[in-house]
C-alpha positions in Angstrom: 123.0 101.5 71.8 119.4 104.0 72.7 117.6 101.3 70.6 118.9 98.8 72.9 117.7 100.8 76.1 114.4 101.5 75.3 112.9 97.8 74.3 114.7 96.9 78.1 113.0 99.7 78.7 109.7 98.1 77.5 110.4 94.2 78.1 111.1 96.0 81.9 107.7 97.0 81.6 106.3 94.2 80.4 107.3 91.8 83.1 105.9 94.1 85.6 102.3 94.3 83.7 103.0 90.8 83.8 103.8 90.1 87.6 101.4 93.2 88.5 98.4 91.1 86.8 99.4 87.5 88.9 99.2 89.9 92.1 95.6 90.1 91.0 96.1 94.8 90.3 95.9 96.2 86.9 98.5 95.0 84.2 97.7 97.5 81.9 97.9 100.6 85.1 101.0 99.4 85.6 102.8 98.3 82.7 102.5 103.2 81.9 103.9 103.4 85.9 107.2 101.3 85.1 107.0 103.3 81.7 106.8 106.7 82.8 108.8 106.0 86.3 110.8 103.2 85.7 110.7 98.8 85.5 112.9 99.2 88.5 111.1 101.9 91.1 107.6 100.5 89.5 108.9 96.2 90.3 110.1 97.6 93.9 106.9 98.9 94.7 104.7 96.7 93.8 106.6 93.5 95.6 106.2 96.2 98.3 102.0 96.3 98.4 100.5 92.9 99.4 99.0 90.6 96.8 95.2 91.1 95.9 94.9 87.6 94.2 96.2 85.7 97.7 93.3 87.9 99.3 90.7 87.3 97.2 90.7 84.1 97.6 90.4 84.3 101.7 88.2 86.6 101.5 85.8 83.9 99.6 86.7 81.5 101.3 85.5 82.9 104.6 82.4 84.1 103.3 81.6 80.2 102.5 82.9 79.3 105.6 86.2 77.2 105.2 87.7 79.7 106.7 87.5 80.2 110.6 89.5 83.6 111.2 89.9 86.4 109.7 90.7 87.2 105.7 94.0 89.0 105.7 96.5 89.7 108.7 97.8 93.1 108.9 
């Protein structure tokens, strides 16, 4: 039973790391956060934080003159 919980914990931590990578965050750091604290809590925190992958693209387009507004919205 404990081995199954261990493998689920590691598997869900990997899912959090992949999600962090797609959102422009460090996958290694988020994997460690998920291992230490909880994959569920880390995943919820990751979803609550802004998506940096989109921010970088918007900032680059703004600097290149493709956008007329600010690169981010509050």
